[in-house]
C-alpha positions as CSV (number, residue, x, y, z in Angstrom):
1,M,-18.4,-11.1,70.1
2,Q,-16.4,-7.8,70.3
3,P,-16.0,-5.8,67.0
4,A,-12.2,-5.9,67.4
5,F,-12.3,-9.6,67.5
6,R,-14.4,-9.8,64.3
7,L,-12.1,-7.4,62.5
8,T,-9.0,-9.4,63.5
9,A,-10.4,-12.7,62.5
10,G,-11.7,-11.4,59.3
11,A,-8.5,-9.7,58.3
12,I,-6.4,-12.8,58.9
13,G,-8.8,-15.0,57.1
14,A,-8.9,-12.8,54.1
15,A,-5.1,-12.6,54.0
16,L,-4.7,-16.3,54.1
17,L,-7.4,-17.0,51.5
18,F,-6.0,-14.5,49.1
19,A,-2.6,-16.0,49.5
20,L,-4.0,-19.3,48.1
21,P,-5.3,-18.5,44.6
22,A,-3.6,-21.6,43.3
23,H,-5.6,-23.8,45.7
24,A,-8.9,-22.4,44.6
25,Q,-8.0,-22.6,40.9
26,T,-6.6,-26.2,41.0
27,A,-8.9,-27.7,43.6
28,A,-9.6,-31.3,42.7
29,T,-13.2,-31.8,41.6
30,A,-15.0,-34.4,43.7
31,P,-15.5,-37.6,41.7
32,A,-19.1,-38.3,40.6
33,A,-21.0,-40.8,42.7
34,G,-20.6,-44.3,41.3
35,S,-17.9,-43.3,38.8
36,A,-14.7,-45.4,38.4
37,S,-12.7,-42.5,39.9
38,A,-14.9,-42.6,43.0
39,E,-14.5,-46.4,43.3
40,T,-10.7,-46.1,43.0
41,T,-10.6,-43.4,45.7
42,L,-12.7,-45.5,48.1
43,N,-10.6,-48.6,47.5
44,A,-7.5,-46.6,48.3
45,V,-8.8,-45.5,51.7
46,T,-7.2,-47.3,54.6
47,V,-8.2,-47.4,58.3
48,V,-6.6,-44.7,60.5
49,G,-7.3,-46.0,64.0
50,N,-5.3,-44.3,66.7
51,W,-4.6,-40.9,65.1
52,L,-2.0,-39.9,67.7
53,E,0.4,-42.7,66.5
54,N,3.0,-41.8,63.8
55,A,1.6,-38.3,63.6
56,D,2.9,-36.2,60.7
57,E,1.9,-33.3,58.5
58,T,-0.5,-35.5,56.5
59,K,-2.5,-36.4,59.7
60,V,-2.5,-32.7,60.6
61,L,-4.0,-31.8,57.2
62,E,-6.7,-34.5,57.6
63,H,-7.6,-33.6,61.2
64,P,-11.0,-31.8,61.5
65,G,-9.7,-29.4,64.1
66,A,-6.8,-27.2,65.2
67,R,-3.6,-29.2,65.4
68,T,0.1,-28.6,65.3
69,I,3.1,-30.9,65.3
70,V,6.6,-29.7,66.3
71,D,9.5,-32.1,65.3
72,R,12.9,-32.8,66.8
73,E,14.8,-30.7,64.3
74,T,12.8,-27.7,65.4
75,F,13.6,-28.4,69.1
76,Q,17.3,-28.3,68.3
77,E,17.3,-25.3,66.0
78,A,15.3,-23.3,68.6
79,G,18.0,-23.9,71.1
80,A,15.4,-25.3,73.5
81,N,16.4,-27.1,76.6
82,N,12.9,-27.8,77.9
83,V,9.4,-28.4,76.4
84,R,8.2,-24.9,77.6
85,E,10.4,-23.2,75.0
86,V,9.1,-25.5,72.2
87,L,5.4,-25.1,73.1
88,R,5.6,-21.3,72.8
89,R,5.7,-21.9,69.0
90,V,2.3,-23.4,68.9
91,P,-0.7,-21.1,68.2
92,G,-3.1,-20.9,71.1
93,V,-0.6,-22.3,73.7
94,Q,0.7,-20.0,76.4
95,V,3.5,-21.1,78.7
96,Q,4.1,-19.4,82.0
97,E,7.7,-19.0,83.3
98,N,8.2,-21.3,86.3
99,N,6.7,-19.6,89.3
100,G,5.1,-20.1,92.7
101,T,4.7,-23.6,93.9
102,G,5.2,-24.7,90.3
103,G,8.4,-22.8,90.2
104,S,10.9,-25.6,89.5
105,D,12.3,-27.2,86.4
106,V,10.4,-30.4,87.4
107,S,7.1,-28.6,86.8
108,L,5.2,-27.7,83.6
109,N,2.9,-24.7,83.3
110,V,0.9,-24.7,80.0
111,G,-2.3,-23.0,79.3
112,V,-4.4,-23.3,76.1
113,R,-6.8,-20.6,74.8
114,G,-6.8,-18.5,78.0
115,L,-7.2,-21.4,80.4
116,T,-5.1,-21.4,83.5
117,A,-1.4,-22.4,82.9
118,R,-0.6,-23.1,86.5
119,L,0.6,-26.8,86.5
120,S,-1.3,-27.5,83.2
121,P,-4.5,-28.9,84.7
122,R,-6.9,-28.5,81.7
123,S,-5.3,-30.5,78.9
124,T,-4.9,-34.2,78.6
125,I,-1.1,-34.5,78.5
126,L,0.3,-37.8,77.4
127,M,3.7,-39.4,76.6
128,D,3.3,-42.1,73.9
129,G,-0.4,-42.2,74.8
130,V,0.2,-42.7,78.6
131,P,-1.0,-39.9,80.9
132,L,1.8,-37.9,82.4
133,A,-0.2,-36.7,85.4
134,V,0.4,-38.7,88.7
135,A,-3.4,-39.3,88.8
136,P,-5.3,-38.3,85.6
137,Y,-8.6,-37.8,87.4
138,G,-7.8,-36.9,90.9
139,Q,-4.5,-35.0,90.5
140,P,-4.1,-33.9,86.9
141,Q,-1.7,-31.0,87.7
142,L,1.9,-31.4,86.4
143,S,3.8,-30.2,89.5
144,M,6.0,-33.1,88.3
145,A,6.1,-33.4,84.6
146,P,8.1,-36.6,84.2
147,L,9.8,-36.1,80.8
148,S,12.8,-34.4,79.3
149,L,13.1,-32.8,75.8
150,G,16.1,-34.8,74.7
151,N,14.1,-38.1,74.6
152,L,11.3,-36.7,72.4
153,E,10.8,-37.1,68.6
154,S,7.8,-34.7,68.3
155,I,5.2,-32.8,70.2
156,D,1.6,-33.2,68.9
157,V,-0.8,-30.5,70.1
158,V,-4.4,-31.2,69.3
159,R,-6.5,-28.2,70.3
160,G,-9.8,-29.3,68.8
161,A,-11.9,-32.3,67.9
162,G,-10.3,-34.6,70.5
163,S,-12.7,-34.8,73.4
164,V,-14.4,-38.0,72.3
165,R,-11.2,-40.2,72.2
166,Y,-9.3,-38.7,75.1
167,G,-10.1,-37.4,78.5
168,P,-11.1,-36.4,81.0
169,Q,-9.4,-33.0,81.3
170,N,-9.6,-32.2,77.6
171,V,-11.1,-28.7,77.3
172,G,-7.6,-27.5,76.6
173,G,-7.1,-30.2,74.0
174,I,-4.6,-33.1,74.0
175,I,-0.8,-32.8,74.0
176,N,1.1,-36.0,73.2
177,F,4.8,-36.1,73.6
178,A,6.1,-38.8,71.3
179,T,9.4,-40.4,72.3
180,R,12.1,-41.3,69.8
181,S,11.2,-44.4,67.7
182,I,13.1,-47.7,67.6
183,P,15.1,-47.6,64.4
184,Q,15.0,-50.3,61.7
185,T,18.8,-50.5,61.6
186,F,21.4,-49.9,64.3
187,A,21.7,-46.3,65.3
188,A,23.4,-44.4,68.2
189,D,23.9,-40.8,69.1
190,A,24.9,-38.5,71.9
191,S,24.5,-34.8,72.4
192,V,25.0,-32.1,74.9
193,S,23.5,-28.6,75.2
194,T,24.7,-26.0,77.7
195,D,23.0,-22.8,78.7
196,L,25.2,-20.0,80.1
197,Y,23.3,-17.2,81.8
198,S,24.5,-13.6,81.5
199,H,23.3,-12.9,85.0
200,G,24.8,-14.9,87.9
201,G,27.2,-16.8,85.6
202,N,25.4,-20.1,86.2
203,V,25.4,-23.0,83.8
204,K,22.8,-25.6,83.0
205,T,23.6,-28.7,80.9
206,N,21.4,-31.1,79.0
207,P,23.0,-34.4,78.1
208,T,21.2,-36.9,75.9
209,A,22.1,-40.4,74.6
210,F,20.3,-42.9,72.3
211,I,21.1,-46.4,71.1
212,G,18.8,-48.8,69.4
213,G,18.0,-51.0,66.4
214,T,15.9,-54.0,65.0
215,N,17.2,-57.4,64.0
216,D,16.1,-59.5,61.0
217,N,13.5,-61.4,63.1
218,G,11.6,-58.2,63.9
219,L,12.9,-57.8,67.5
220,G,13.8,-54.2,68.3
221,G,14.8,-52.1,71.2
222,A,16.1,-48.7,72.2
223,L,17.6,-47.1,75.3
224,L,17.1,-43.4,75.8
225,Y,18.5,-41.0,78.3
226,S,18.1,-37.3,78.8
227,G,18.8,-35.1,81.8
228,I,19.1,-31.5,83.1
229,H,21.9,-30.6,85.5
230,G,23.2,-27.3,86.9
231,N,22.0,-24.0,88.2
232,G,19.4,-21.6,86.8
233,Y,19.6,-17.8,86.4
234,R,18.2,-17.0,89.9
235,E,20.4,-17.0,93.0
236,S,22.0,-20.3,94.1
237,N,18.9,-22.2,95.3
238,D,17.8,-23.1,91.8
239,H,20.0,-26.3,91.7
240,V,18.6,-28.8,89.2
241,N,19.2,-32.5,88.9
242,I,16.9,-34.4,86.5
243,D,17.5,-37.9,85.0
244,D,15.0,-39.4,82.6
245,L,15.6,-43.0,81.4
246,L,13.4,-44.9,78.9
247,L,13.8,-48.5,77.7
248,K,11.6,-49.4,74.7
249,G,11.1,-52.7,72.9
250,N,8.9,-54.2,70.2
251,Y,8.4,-57.5,68.4
252,R,6.9,-57.8,64.9
253,I,4.8,-61.0,65.3
254,S,3.6,-60.9,61.7
255,K,3.1,-58.4,58.9
256,T,-0.1,-57.2,60.7
257,D,0.6,-57.8,64.4
258,E,3.1,-56.2,66.8
259,L,3.8,-56.3,70.5
260,S,5.6,-53.3,72.2
261,A,6.6,-52.4,75.7
262,A,8.3,-49.6,77.5
263,F,9.8,-49.0,81.0
264,H,10.3,-45.4,82.1
265,Y,12.0,-44.0,85.1
266,Y,12.2,-40.4,86.0
267,E,13.8,-38.6,89.0
268,G,14.1,-34.9,89.5
269,R,15.0,-32.4,92.1
270,A,15.2,-28.6,91.8
271,G,15.1,-25.6,94.0
272,M,12.3,-23.0,93.8
273,P,13.7,-19.5,94.0
274,G,10.4,-18.0,95.3
275,G,8.6,-14.8,94.7
276,L,9.9,-11.3,95.5
277,T,8.2,-8.2,96.8
278,P,8.4,-5.1,94.5
279,A,11.2,-3.7,96.8
280,Q,13.2,-6.9,96.6
281,Y,12.7,-7.1,92.9
282,A,13.9,-3.5,92.4
283,A,17.0,-4.2,94.5
284,D,17.9,-7.4,92.6
285,P,15.4,-9.4,90.5
286,F,17.7,-12.4,90.4
287,Q,18.0,-12.8,94.2
288,S,16.2,-15.4,96.2
289,V,14.9,-15.0,99.8
290,R,13.8,-18.7,100.1
291,P,16.9,-20.8,100.6
292,Y,14.9,-23.9,101.7
293,D,12.2,-24.1,99.0
294,N,12.6,-27.1,96.7
295,F,10.6,-29.8,94.8
296,D,11.5,-33.4,94.1
297,G,9.7,-36.3,92.4
298,R,10.2,-39.7,90.9
299,R,8.1,-41.9,88.7
300,S,8.3,-45.5,87.4
301,D,5.9,-46.6,84.8
302,F,5.5,-49.6,82.5
303,S,3.3,-50.0,79.4
304,L,2.5,-52.9,77.2
305,K,0.6,-52.7,73.9
306,Y,-0.6,-55.2,71.3
307,S,-1.7,-53.9,68.0
308,H,-3.1,-55.4,64.8
309,N,-3.2,-53.4,61.6
310,D,-4.4,-54.2,58.1
311,N,-6.1,-52.1,55.4
312,N,-9.6,-52.6,56.9
313,R,-9.2,-52.8,60.6
314,K,-7.0,-51.8,63.5
315,F,-7.1,-53.2,67.0
316,E,-4.9,-52.4,70.0
317,V,-4.8,-53.0,73.7
318,L,-2.8,-50.6,75.8
319,T,-2.2,-51.2,79.5
320,Y,0.0,-49.2,81.8
321,Y,0.9,-48.9,85.5
322,T,2.5,-45.8,87.1
323,D,4.0,-45.4,90.5
324,S,4.7,-41.7,91.4
325,F,6.0,-39.7,94.3
326,R,6.2,-35.9,94.5
327,G,7.2,-33.8,97.4
328,S,8.0,-30.2,98.2
329,N,9.4,-28.0,101.0
330,I,8.1,-24.5,101.1
331,E,8.6,-21.7,103.6
332,Q,5.2,-20.3,104.5
333,Q,4.9,-16.7,105.6
334,G,3.0,-16.1,108.9
335,T,0.1,-13.6,109.4
336,G,-1.1,-11.5,112.2
337,A,1.1,-12.0,115.3
338,S,3.4,-14.2,113.2
339,A,3.6,-11.8,110.2
340,N,7.4,-11.5,110.4
341,L,7.9,-15.2,111.0
342,R,8.0,-18.3,108.7
343,R,7.5,-22.0,109.0
344,L,8.7,-24.8,106.7
345,T,5.9,-26.9,105.2
346,S,6.4,-30.3,103.5
347,A,4.0,-32.1,101.3
348,P,5.0,-35.7,100.5
349,R,2.5,-37.5,98.2
350,N,2.3,-40.9,96.6
351,Y,0.1,-42.1,93.7
352,H,-0.5,-45.3,91.8
353,T,-2.4,-45.7,88.6
354,F,-3.4,-48.8,86.6
355,A,-5.4,-48.7,83.3
356,I,-6.3,-50.8,80.3
357,E,-7.5,-49.3,77.1
358,P,-8.7,-51.5,74.1
359,R,-9.7,-49.7,70.9
360,Y,-11.0,-51.1,67.6
361,S,-11.5,-49.4,64.2
362,Q,-13.2,-51.0,61.3
363,L,-13.4,-49.6,57.7
364,F,-16.6,-50.3,55.7
365,R,-16.6,-49.4,52.0
366,G,-19.9,-48.7,50.4
367,E,-20.8,-48.0,46.8
368,N,-20.5,-44.2,47.2
369,M,-19.0,-43.7,50.6
370,S,-16.8,-45.3,53.4
371,H,-17.3,-45.5,57.1
372,E,-14.5,-45.9,59.7
373,V,-16.3,-46.9,62.9
374,S,-14.1,-46.7,66.0
375,V,-15.0,-47.9,69.5
376,G,-12.8,-47.7,72.6
377,Y,-13.0,-48.3,76.3
378,R,-10.8,-47.4,79.3
379,F,-10.8,-48.8,82.8
380,L,-8.6,-46.8,85.1
381,R,-8.1,-47.1,88.9
382,E,-5.9,-44.7,90.8
383,A,-5.0,-44.3,94.5
384,S,-3.5,-41.4,96.4
385,D,-1.8,-40.9,99.8
386,E,-1.3,-37.2,100.5
387,K,0.3,-35.8,103.7
388,A,1.4,-32.4,104.9
389,S,3.7,-31.4,107.8
390,R,5.1,-28.2,109.1
391,T,7.4,-26.8,111.7
392,V,6.7,-24.2,114.3
393,F,7.2,-20.5,113.3
394,Y,10.7,-19.1,113.4
395,T,12.6,-16.0,112.6
396,P,14.1,-16.3,109.1
397,G,17.9,-16.5,109.0
398,T,18.2,-17.5,112.7
399,I,17.8,-21.2,112.4
400,D,18.0,-24.1,109.9
401,P,14.4,-25.1,109.7
402,T,15.2,-28.6,108.3
403,T,16.5,-29.5,111.8
404,L,13.2,-28.7,113.4
405,P,10.5,-31.3,114.1
406,S,7.9,-31.3,111.4
407,P,4.8,-33.1,112.7
408,V,2.1,-34.2,110.2
409,Y,-1.0,-32.0,110.4
410,Q,-2.9,-33.4,107.4
411,S,-3.2,-36.9,106.1
412,R,-5.6,-38.0,103.4
413,T,-6.1,-41.0,101.2
414,G,-8.2,-41.0,98.0
415,G,-9.1,-43.1,95.0
416,T,-10.9,-43.1,91.7
417,T,-12.4,-45.8,89.6
418,A,-13.3,-44.6,86.2
419,N,-14.8,-46.3,83.2
420,A,-15.0,-44.5,79.8
421,V,-16.4,-45.7,76.6
422,Y,-16.5,-43.9,73.2
423,I,-17.7,-44.5,69.7
424,D,-17.3,-42.4,66.6
425,D,-18.0,-42.9,62.9
426,T,-15.8,-41.2,60.2
427,I,-18.0,-40.9,57.2
428,N,-16.3,-40.1,53.8
429,V,-18.7,-39.2,51.1
430,G,-17.6,-37.2,48.0
431,S,-15.5,-34.2,49.2
432,W,-16.9,-34.4,52.8
433,T,-15.8,-36.2,55.9
434,I,-18.3,-36.2,58.8
435,T,-17.5,-37.6,62.2
436,P,-20.2,-37.8,64.9
437,G,-19.1,-39.3,68.2
438,L,-20.0,-39.8,71.8
439,R,-17.9,-40.4,74.9
440,Y,-19.4,-41.5,78.2
441,E,-17.5,-41.1,81.5
442,F,-18.5,-43.1,84.7
443,I,-16.4,-41.7,87.6
444,R,-16.4,-42.7,91.3
445,S,-13.9,-40.8,93.6
446,Y,-13.4,-40.4,97.3
447,V,-11.2,-38.7,99.8
448,S,-10.8,-39.9,103.4
449,D,-9.3,-37.8,106.3
450,N,-7.1,-40.2,108.2
451,F,-7.2,-38.0,111.3
452,T,-11.0,-37.4,111.6
453,G,-12.2,-40.4,109.7
454,A,-14.4,-38.2,107.6
455,R,-15.0,-39.3,104.0
456,N,-16.3,-37.5,101.0
457,D,-17.6,-39.5,98.0
458,V,-18.4,-38.0,94.6
459,S,-19.6,-39.5,91.4
460,S,-20.2,-38.3,87.8
461,N,-21.8,-39.9,84.8
462,E,-21.3,-37.6,81.9
463,P,-22.2,-38.0,78.2
464,L,-19.8,-36.0,76.0
465,P,-21.1,-35.7,72.4
466,S,-19.1,-34.2,69.5
467,L,-19.5,-33.6,65.8
468,A,-16.7,-32.7,63.3
469,V,-17.1,-31.9,59.6
470,M,-14.3,-31.5,57.0
471,Y,-14.6,-30.3,53.4
472,H,-11.7,-31.4,51.1
473,V,-11.3,-28.4,48.8
474,S,-8.3,-30.3,47.4
475,D,-5.7,-32.8,48.5
476,Q,-3.8,-29.8,50.0
477,W,-6.5,-27.6,51.3
478,K,-9.2,-28.5,53.9
479,L,-12.0,-26.6,55.7
480,F,-13.3,-27.9,59.0
481,A,-15.8,-27.2,61.8
482,N,-16.5,-29.0,65.0
483,A,-18.4,-28.9,68.3
484,G,-17.9,-30.9,71.4
485,V,-18.4,-31.1,75.2
486,S,-15.6,-31.4,77.6
487,F,-15.7,-32.4,81.3
488,G,-13.4,-31.9,84.2
489,P,-14.2,-34.0,87.3
490,L,-13.5,-32.8,90.8
491,Q,-9.9,-33.4,91.9
492,Y,-8.8,-34.8,95.3
493,F,-8.0,-31.4,96.8
494,Q,-11.4,-30.1,95.5
495,I,-13.3,-33.1,96.8
496,A,-11.9,-32.4,100.3
497,Q,-13.5,-28.9,99.9
498,T,-17.0,-30.0,98.9
499,T,-18.4,-28.1,101.8
500,N,-17.5,-25.0,99.8
501,G,-20.1,-26.0,97.2
502,L,-17.6,-26.8,94.4
503,T,-19.0,-28.4,91.3
504,P,-17.2,-30.1,88.4
505,E,-16.4,-28.2,85.2
506,K,-18.2,-28.6,81.9
507,A,-17.5,-26.7,78.8
508,K,-18.8,-26.5,75.2
509,T,-16.2,-25.9,72.5
510,Y,-16.8,-24.8,68.9
511,E,-14.2,-24.4,66.1
512,I,-14.2,-23.4,62.4
513,G,-11.0,-23.3,60.4
514,T,-8.7,-24.4,57.6
515,H,-5.5,-26.3,57.0
516,F,-3.4,-26.0,53.9
517,N,0.0,-27.2,52.6
518,S,0.9,-26.7,49.0
519,N,3.4,-25.0,46.6
520,G,5.7,-24.1,49.5
521,W,2.9,-22.6,51.6
522,G,1.6,-24.2,54.8
523,G,-0.5,-23.1,57.7
524,E,-3.8,-22.9,59.5
525,L,-6.5,-20.5,60.6
526,T,-9.0,-21.4,63.4
527,L,-11.7,-19.5,65.2
528,F,-12.7,-21.0,68.5
529,N,-15.2,-20.4,71.3
530,I,-15.3,-22.1,74.7
531,D,-18.2,-21.6,77.1
532,F,-17.9,-22.8,80.7
533,D,-21.0,-23.2,82.8
534,D,-19.0,-22.8,86.1
535,E,-15.2,-22.6,85.8
536,L,-12.9,-23.5,88.7
537,Q,-10.0,-21.3,89.8
538,L,-7.4,-21.7,92.5
539,R,-7.6,-19.0,95.1
540,G,-4.1,-18.5,96.2
541,G,-3.1,-18.3,99.9
542,T,-0.9,-15.3,99.5
543,G,-0.5,-14.9,103.2
544,G,-0.5,-17.7,105.8
545,A,-3.8,-19.1,104.6
546,P,-3.8,-22.3,102.5
547,D,-4.6,-22.4,98.8
548,A,-8.2,-23.1,98.1
549,W,-10.5,-23.5,95.1
550,T,-13.5,-21.5,94.1
551,N,-16.1,-21.6,91.3
552,L,-16.0,-18.5,89.1
553,G,-19.3,-19.0,87.5
554,A,-19.8,-18.8,83.7
555,T,-16.7,-17.8,81.6
556,T,-16.1,-17.5,77.9
557,H,-12.9,-18.1,75.9
558,R,-12.8,-17.1,72.3
559,G,-10.3,-16.1,69.7
560,V,-8.4,-16.8,66.5
561,E,-5.3,-18.9,65.9
562,S,-3.2,-18.6,62.8
563,S,0.1,-19.8,61.4
564,L,1.8,-19.4,58.1
565,R,5.0,-20.8,56.7
566,Y,6.7,-20.6,53.4
567,D,9.6,-22.4,51.7
568,F,11.2,-19.9,49.3
569,G,12.8,-22.8,47.4
570,A,9.4,-23.3,45.8
571,L,9.7,-19.8,44.3
572,D,13.2,-20.2,42.9
573,K,15.8,-22.9,43.2
574,S,18.4,-20.3,44.1
575,L,16.5,-19.7,47.3
576,A,16.5,-23.3,48.4
577,G,17.2,-23.6,52.1
578,L,15.4,-20.3,53.0
579,S,12.2,-20.6,54.8
580,A,10.1,-18.4,57.1
581,Y,7.1,-18.8,59.5
582,A,4.8,-16.7,61.6
583,T,2.0,-17.3,64.1
584,Y,-0.5,-15.0,65.7
585,T,-3.2,-15.8,68.3
586,F,-5.8,-13.5,69.7
587,T,-7.6,-14.7,72.8
588,E,-10.4,-13.1,74.8
589,A,-11.1,-15.0,78.1
590,T,-13.6,-13.2,80.4
591,Y,-15.7,-13.6,83.5
592,N,-19.4,-13.6,82.7
593,Q,-20.7,-13.0,86.1
594,G,-19.7,-11.9,89.6
595,N,-17.7,-9.0,90.8
596,F,-15.3,-9.1,87.7
597,A,-18.0,-9.7,85.0
598,G,-16.8,-8.6,81.6
599,R,-13.1,-8.4,82.7
600,D,-10.2,-10.6,81.6
601,L,-9.4,-13.8,83.4
602,P,-5.9,-13.9,85.1
603,F,-2.6,-14.9,83.6
604,Y,-3.1,-15.0,79.9
605,S,-2.2,-12.6,77.0
606,R,-4.8,-11.4,74.5
607,H,-2.1,-11.2,71.8
608,V,0.7,-13.7,71.2
609,A,2.9,-13.8,68.1
610,T,6.0,-15.6,66.8
611,V,8.1,-15.0,63.7
612,G,11.2,-16.7,62.4
613,M,13.5,-17.5,59.4
614,R,15.8,-20.3,58.7
615,Y,18.6,-20.4,56.0
616,A,20.6,-23.5,55.3
617,R,23.4,-23.6,52.8
618,N,25.9,-26.4,52.3
619,R,26.7,-27.4,55.9
620,W,25.6,-24.2,57.6
621,A,22.3,-23.4,59.2
622,F,21.2,-20.0,60.5
623,N,18.0,-19.4,62.5
624,I,16.4,-16.2,63.9
625,D,13.2,-16.4,66.0
626,G,11.1,-13.8,67.7
627,Y,8.4,-14.2,70.4
628,A,6.0,-11.5,71.8
629,Q,3.1,-11.4,74.2
630,S,0.8,-8.6,75.4
631,K,0.2,-7.7,79.0
632,Q,-1.5,-10.1,81.5
633,H,-3.5,-9.5,84.6
634,S,-3.4,-10.7,88.2
635,P,-6.5,-9.0,89.5
636,G,-7.2,-10.8,92.7
637,D,-10.1,-13.1,93.8
638,P,-13.6,-12.1,92.6
639,S,-15.2,-14.2,95.4
640,T,-13.6,-12.0,98.1
641,S,-12.9,-8.7,96.4
642,T,-15.0,-6.2,94.4
643,T,-11.8,-4.5,93.1
644,Y,-10.2,-5.7,89.9
645,Q,-6.6,-4.8,90.9
646,T,-4.3,-3.4,88.2
647,A,-1.8,-1.6,90.4
648,E,1.0,-3.7,92.0
649,S,0.3,-5.0,95.5
650,A,2.7,-4.8,98.3
651,N,3.8,-8.4,98.0
652,G,4.0,-8.4,94.2
653,A,1.3,-11.0,93.7
654,L,-1.4,-8.8,92.2
655,G,-1.4,-6.2,89.5
656,D,-0.9,-6.0,85.7
657,I,2.1,-7.8,84.1
658,P,3.6,-5.9,81.1
659,G,4.0,-7.6,77.8
660,Y,7.4,-8.2,76.2
661,A,9.2,-9.4,73.1
662,L,12.3,-11.6,72.8
663,L,14.7,-12.4,69.9
664,N,16.8,-15.5,69.6
665,M,19.6,-16.4,67.1
666,R,21.5,-19.6,66.3
667,L,24.3,-20.6,63.9
668,G,25.1,-24.3,63.3
669,Y,27.6,-26.4,61.3
670,D,27.4,-30.0,60.2
671,F,30.8,-31.7,59.8
672,G,29.3,-34.6,57.9
673,K,30.0,-38.4,57.9
674,S,33.8,-38.1,57.8
675,A,33.6,-36.6,61.4
676,Q,31.0,-39.1,62.8
677,N,28.2,-36.7,61.9
678,L,29.5,-34.1,64.4
679,K,27.2,-31.1,64.6
680,V,28.0,-27.9,66.5
681,A,26.0,-24.8,67.1
682,V,26.1,-21.6,69.1
683,G,23.3,-19.3,69.9
684,V,21.8,-16.7,72.1
685,K,18.3,-16.4,73.6
686,N,16.8,-13.1,74.6
687,L,19.4,-11.4,72.5
688,F,18.7,-7.8,73.8
689,D,18.5,-8.9,77.5
690,K,14.9,-7.8,77.8
691,R,13.8,-7.7,81.4
692,Y,10.4,-9.2,82.0
693,F,8.5,-10.9,84.8
694,T,5.4,-12.8,85.9
695,R,3.6,-13.1,89.2
696,S,2.3,-15.8,91.5
697,T,-0.7,-15.7,93.9
698,D,-0.2,-19.1,95.6
699,N,1.7,-20.0,98.8
700,N,5.0,-18.8,97.1
701,A,3.6,-15.4,96.0
702,G,5.4,-12.5,94.4
703,K,7.3,-11.4,91.3
704,Y,9.4,-13.7,89.2
705,V,12.0,-12.4,86.7
706,G,12.2,-14.0,83.3
707,M,15.2,-15.6,81.6
708,P,18.0,-13.0,80.9
709,R,20.2,-13.1,77.9
710,T,21.4,-16.6,77.6
711,F,24.2,-18.0,75.5
712,Y,24.2,-21.7,74.5
713,I,26.4,-24.3,72.9
714,Q,25.2,-27.5,71.2
715,A,27.2,-30.5,70.1
716,S,26.1,-34.0,68.9
717,L,27.6,-37.1,67.4
718,A,25.7,-39.9,65.5
719,Y,26.8,-43.4,64.6
């Protein structure tokens, strides 16, 4: 480990520990074994079961790994209109601006701990426990992320100690988007948020609506809608139309049994402005030279869950079915004799997924300890139908390529049958909680070429052990450590390239850290280390060549994540309503072998920090928030180049990316019940209009300007 890393981690750890003298002095003494106090404590323990459900700060405090929950109030007061803006507040999470073939508002580009952010492939991303990916095993990328921020109640980011219960792509942890709950009494609300961009004069609007309730017989339901409509800050081809509709229902069968169901429909279409060369960017960073690039998708999914819950046991069965389509049109630049020409490529793809997941947790109380034994199983079957077509080459600007014939040149079908089983045992003894666990994945996948008849079959049987330990210093202060193994099976696109020698990814993750929440203070400190045996990376087709995957060899991701918040009302009543927070993450993700050994992996920042304050008085609320990240690298492909490129390339795809800092402000007013709970707010993002950019190395390569100064207005009514 580098000396700088040790110094940073040690300094932050010392600062946080010295900030908590009250914790050390008032820590509860563990009850003696066999004492009446110990027996009372054990009798008060209740089974946890599915720890993603009803997640709150208490569950974060008791989780033996890095974990952060962001609630709905924070979404609104951040002025966010998409989940990307919210996730930037989470330590260890880095979110790329939309770029490349993931350059639309339909996509999501999230990276954790230096892992690639392009289309979020290395985290298990769920909505109410159901995978968001069109095919969790064969196509985990979120080129279509079928959710909208307005329908969400919270975002739960579990960065450690989750690999046993959830998979398969879990080296980057688990992100669960929890939708708004069905209320116990009738409730309804509607809101709208509008972004007004200072460059281009475009407007983007986010309407939301909610209505729901539960009757005296325990039958409840809710209808949720959220959308995004309008134009972005790039030139006119960034048209966005997204509609997200969710119908939820539940029935309380008895005090311990409940049946719930949800139907979800998502449809989105958005333009992709495309990358710019350095010359084009210098002339006008907000222009677009790709009038025909766009992305569209739709998804229908249905889920049904039965759950039983009492003090000693929890049992649930979740089943879900998803039907997804995603398509894109991208102009591809020619090479060689066609270097000044383009052709329009299309990629329509259909996916179906069915799964059933039973899980059972049983609490056993002993004389001096308790055990919560949990077992779970998932059967999942998915199918894919992926096609690609393209026109002949043409001179840009001389013809409408959508009128040209576009014959299919690639047609593949694929499928996966996966069985996963896990068991873990949460052992509580004295001030310790110890959780050993094991997950086993049995995966069978194939891809068939419908033109040649060739078929590639792959299989994986992988044991994934884990161990988590927590020490309860007090009810408000916890120390934890964990170790686990994560696995990423080959995806359909990669299976089709097995002649290139691609192998699945496997990583070992280690964490040590602390959570605390007391006397107005709250926060966490986590040190992490991830070792890949052979990490996969997309090798972009920056010319006319197609994108392809390559194995990088061994890589290491390590660093420290920290967050701290303080409610000044705990210091003095006159300061009630004033609070502050800060986060800092240091990450070092490097190649361990090959041409770039010892150098940074692409598209992540070593340093990321956020800071903010909130002041609420009477009906007013004022927020100020800052975000900063250090430089990133786009060095090229180590499998084809010996030069780690830091200077900007001619097409803008390669070269260093400067760091930047942004400041946001918001002022809101609550008119109260006499005005139907009307709330109005105005704000500005990127207050000083800082110009920043990112790059893309895929088939839509080049430079991408970040969001300029943006004004926004929010209004909501509640009944």
